[in-house]
C-alpha positions in Angstrom: 36.2 39.7 -58.0 36.2 36.1 -57.2 39.6 36.4 -55.1 38.0 39.1 -53.4 34.8 37.1 -52.2 37.3 34.2 -51.3 39.4 36.4 -49.3 36.6 38.0 -47.3 35.1 34.6 -46.6 38.3 33.3 -45.4 38.4 36.3 -43.2 35.3 35.9 -41.8 36.1 32.3 -41.3 39.3 32.7 -39.0 41.2 31.3 -41.8 39.3 27.8 -41.9 38.1 26.4 -45.0 34.7 25.5 -45.8 35.3 21.8 -45.8 37.1 21.8 -42.9 34.4 23.8 -40.8 31.7 21.4 -42.2 33.8 18.4 -41.2 34.4 19.7 -37.6 30.6 20.4 -37.3 29.4 17.1 -38.6 32.2 15.1 -36.2 30.6 17.0 -33.5 27.1 16.2 -34.1 28.4 12.4 -34.3 30.3 12.5 -31.3 27.6 14.7 -29.4 25.1 11.8 -30.5 27.4 9.1 -29.2 28.1 10.8 -25.7 24.4 10.2 -24.8 25.1 6.7 -24.6 27.5 6.9 -21.8 25.2 9.5 -20.1 22.6 7.0 -20.2 24.3 4.3 -19.0 26.1 6.5 -16.0 22.6 7.7 -15.3 21.2 3.9 -15.0 24.1 2.9 -12.9 23.7 5.7 -10.5 20.0 5.2 -9.8 20.6 1.3 -9.8 23.5 1.9 -7.1 22.8 5.2 -5.3 26.3 6.0 -6.0 25.5 9.4 -7.1 24.6 10.1 -3.3 28.0 10.3 -2.4 28.5 13.7 -4.4 25.6 15.5 -2.4 26.3 18.2 0.2 29.1 20.6 0.5 32.0 17.6 0.6 30.4 15.9 -2.3 29.9 19.2 -4.4 33.9 20.0 -3.6 34.6 16.2 -4.8 32.2 16.8 -7.9 33.9 19.8 -9.1 37.4 18.3 -8.5 36.4 15.5 -10.6 34.6 17.3 -13.4 37.5 19.9 -13.6 39.9 17.1 -14.0 38.3 15.4 -16.7 38.1 18.8 -18.5 41.7 19.3 -17.8 42.6 15.7 -19.5 40.1 16.2 -22.3 41.7 19.6 -23.3 45.2 17.7 -23.1 44.1 15.0 -25.0 42.1 16.6 -27.5 44.3 16.1 -30.4 45.4 12.6 -29.8 43.6 9.3 -30.1 42.9 9.4 -26.3 40.6 12.5 -26.8 37.4 10.5 -27.7 37.6 8.0 -24.8 38.4 10.6 -22.0 35.4 12.2 -23.5 32.9 9.7 -22.8 34.4 8.8 -19.8 33.4 12.5 -18.9 29.9 11.8 -19.9 29.6 8.7 -17.9 30.6 10.6 -15.1 28.1 13.3 -15.9 25.3 10.5 -16.0 26.4 9.6 -12.4 25.7 13.3 -11.3 22.4 13.1 -12.9 21.4 10.2 -11.3 20.4 11.4 -8.1 17.7 13.7 -9.9 16.4 11.4 -12.2 16.0 9.2 -9.3 13.7 11.8 -7.6 11.6 12.4 -11.1 11.1 8.3 -11.1 9.4 9.0 -7.6 6.7 10.8 -9.2 4.0 8.4 -10.6 4.7 10.2 -14.1 8.1 10.2 -13.6 9.1 8.4 -17.0 7.0 10.9 -18.9 8.4 13.8 -17.0 12.1 12.9 -18.1 10.9 11.9 -22.0 9.2 15.5 -22.1 12.7 17.1 -20.8 14.5 14.9 -23.4 12.2 16.1 -25.8 12.4 20.0 -24.9 16.4 20.0 -25.0 16.1 18.3 -28.2 14.1 20.9 -29.5 16.0 23.4 -28.3 19.1 22.3 -29.6 17.5 22.0 -33.1 16.1 25.2 -33.0 19.9 26.9 -32.2 21.4 24.9 -34.8 18.8 25.9 -37.3 19.2 29.2 -36.3 23.1 29.2 -36.2 22.8 27.9 -40.0 20.7 30.9 -40.8 22.6 34.1 -39.0 25.1 35.6 -41.0 26.1 38.3 -38.4 29.3 37.0 -36.4 28.0 36.4 -32.8 31.5 35.9 -31.3 30.7 39.3 -29.4 28.0 37.5 -27.4 30.7 35.5 -25.3 31.6 38.1 -22.5 27.8 38.7 -22.3 27.3 35.1 -22.0 30.0 34.8 -19.3 28.8 37.4 -17.5 25.0 36.1 -17.1 26.7 32.5 -16.3 28.8 34.4 -13.5 25.7 35.8 -12.0 23.8 32.7 -12.5 26.4 30.9 -10.1 26.9 33.5 -7.6 22.8 33.5 -7.3 22.9 29.5 -7.1 25.5 30.0 -4.2 23.3 32.4 -2.5 20.2 30.4 -3.0 21.8 27.1 -1.2 22.0 29.3 2.3 18.7 31.3 1.9 17.0 27.9 0.5 14.4 30.1 -1.5 11.7 28.0 -3.8 11.2 31.0 -5.8 14.8 31.5 -6.0 15.4 28.0 -7.5 12.8 28.7 -10.1 14.0 31.5 -11.2 17.8 30.3 -11.6 16.4 27.1 -13.4 14.7 29.5 -16.0 17.6 31.9 -16.2 19.9 28.7 -16.8 17.6 27.4 -19.3 17.9 30.9 -21.4 21.5 31.3 -20.7 22.7 27.7 -21.9 20.2 27.9 -24.8 22.2 31.3 -25.8 25.2 29.6 -25.2 24.5 26.4 -27.8 23.5 28.9 -30.2 27.0 30.6 -29.7 28.9 27.8 -29.6 27.9 25.9 -32.8 28.1 29.3 -35.1 31.5 29.5 -33.8 31.9 26.1 -35.2 30.4 27.1 -38.5 32.6 30.3 -38.8 35.5 28.6 -38.0 36.3 29.8 -34.4 36.6 26.1 -33.4 38.6 23.8 -35.0 38.9 20.5 -32.9 35.5 18.6 -32.6 36.4 16.9 -29.4 36.2 20.4 -27.6 33.4 21.6 -29.9 31.6 18.4 -28.7 32.4 19.0 -24.7 31.2 22.6 -25.1 27.7 21.6 -26.6 27.6 19.0 -24.0 27.9 21.0 -21.4 25.1 23.0 -22.6 22.7 20.5 -23.4 23.4 18.7 -19.6 22.6 22.2 -18.2 19.6 22.7 -20.4 18.3 19.2 -19.6 18.6 18.9 -15.8 17.1 22.7 -15.4 14.1 21.7 -17.4 13.8 18.3 -15.7 13.7 20.2 -12.3 10.7 22.8 -13.6 9.1 19.9 -14.9 9.2 18.0 -11.4 8.5 20.8 -9.5 5.0 22.1 -11.7 4.0 18.4 -13.1 5.0 16.1 -10.6 2.5 13.7 -9.7 2.7 11.7 -6.3 1.2 8.5 -5.6 
């Protein structure tokens, strides 16, 4: 009987032991926390230097995507080596630079610091809620992936259309949808680690980091629109 239970557990866990899954989850959380340091540093450098403005407009967006995908490719190539962590941290510094434009705009409000801290606290709350939920859900959520990807593609398409339309209502709708989609991605990605579907803590950290950054910047945009106070 005990052998049958063990067999079922191994099948559900993609052949990965509980000890290994716990180790990947623990290392992911530690690296995720560490990745916030270069992100904050990058945001500070970007605000102080204004370098983030180089990535605005159509050409700037192409440049950003080229560098970002270059980093993601490098992370995946080095994920099993000692270089993986520094490359990931370099990417998080770069993402901090990208956030600096929005953070600079928010700091232009009288209550800008408060809005940033509220967005940070809200994002942390979403993360802890999804992490807690993933630990109690016993159902395999791997099927969520295709639906979340469809939602993500719809979000990207909607964002591209709104770039030309310039609708404030459309931007608000995109931000709300993005918060919902990437919050669900947090649940999905954490559950993948717990169930043994993701066994590399560097790529696990990358996916969760992107979820968190997207929730944070969209939440900050909403707070800036609805709660920003001009002098």
